[in-house]
N, C-alpha and C positions, 0 to 999 in steps of 0.2 A: 483526419487531425488527431494530438491524442491529445484527453481528458484527463489531466492528474486525479483530479479528484470525483473525477466518473469511474477509474478503475476502481479507486478506492471501496468506493461507494458499493461497487456494482461485485468487485470480490467480497466484502465484508455480508450480504447481502447476501450470496450463497453459499458464503460457511456461518454463517446466521449468525455474527462475529457483529461487535462492536468497537468501533479505534478503540476502548479500555481493555479489549481483551487481547489486539496486536499490540499495543505497548506492551500489557505483559506479556506477552510471548516472547515479544523482542527486548525485554527486560531493559522496558526504554521509556522515560512518564510522557505523557499523555503528552504534554503541554512538548518536550523535547521533537515526541515524534513527528506531529503537527509543525513544526517549524520545519523541522528538514524535510516535509513536501510538503508546506504551502509556501512557506518563505522564502522563495529563490529554489535553485536550480540541484532537483533530489544529487544524489552521484550513482552511480552505476552500482555500486555496494550494497545501497539504503534501496533499492528498485526492487537487488535481486535477494537481498535479505527479508522483505515485504514477499515478495513468492514465492519463498523456501515458507518462512512458516503459514503463507495461506494452501500449501500444499498445491503450487502451481507450478508452471516453467514460465519463466516471463515474456513468451513470447503470447501465451493465454494472457497474463498480466496484460501484456499493451494493448490489445487484444482489446479486450474488454471498457478501455477508454478510446477506442477509437469511436468518432462520432461524426 
């Protein structure tokens, strides 16, 4: 089962980033990023953009969220 929160948490920890860092890198407000991630279903383009900013393949990002 995929857990988006876990994928984000693990990926940020590996990169030694905070959500603020990711949002800045994506040119988004933290509130906008959190909303797109946790208040509904994020689009494939959002997940792809996150994995790109974290410098990992989308498949690796998804693996990090498997529980």
